[in-house]
N, C-alpha and C positions, 0 to 999 in steps of 0.2 A: 329654595333647592335644598335639601342639605348634602351635604359632601359625602361624597362613601369615604369609608374607614376603608387599613389601608391593609386589613384581612379583607376585607369584598372585594381591592381593588387584586388583591393576591390569590383571592378563592376562582374569579375570574376570568383572569391572567392562567390560572390554570386548565381551566375553562376552554379556552381558543384555543391554546398550546395539546398538539393533537404527541402522543408519547414517539420519541425517538424512533428510530427504525431498529431493528435484531443488525447488529454490525459479521456480515461472516466473515469468520477465521480467514485467513488469501492461508491457500495448502504449500507447504513445502516444497520445492524440489525431493524428490527420491536423493538417497548419498550416495554417490557412486563410489566407487572407487579406482584408489587412484590411478590404477592400472589399469584400465577403464577411460579414462581421463587423458585427454593434453591439452596444456597452457595453452593459453591466445594472450602471446604480451601486443598490451598497445597503446594507445596516448594518445590520453584524454587530458580536457582543459584542467587548471585544480579547481575551476568552481565548479563546474561537471562532480568532480571523484565527491567535492565536498558533502556538495547536493544528496550525490550516492550515502554519502557514509552516513547522513543525516536520517537521510527517509530508512536505511534500512535499521539504525536508533530507535527512530519512533513506529517504527511496523511489529517489530521484534523479533526481526529478519536476516541475515548475513546479506553480505555484497552481495559473492557469491550468484545467493539465488535470483535476488534482482532481476542481476542481467544475465541471468541463463533463463528469468521469465523474459527479461529483453529480447532477447536470443531467442524464444520461443516465437514472442508477435510480432516481431520482421521474419520470421519463412512463415508464418498466418497470413501476414498479410500481401506473401510475395504466390500467396500459393502452394506452399513447400512442406510437406511433415514437420511438424513439430516434435521434434527429436533430441532436442537440447538438454 
């Protein structure tokens, strides 16, 4: 039995792998004027803060955008209007 060349193996691998699904870019929350917003001071553990900071960098979004998204998911979970 003849051994397959690297080129043949690469071609076989390329045939079996499906192209990646297109990634939908998340839409950032619309910016509000400071006069239309209030601050919500709350404490989280340092590991959660670090993870939020890393996620924001990986996703190219602000920590505020991600926190607003989280609030809206919480509201939706409890059957409330997503207004954050």
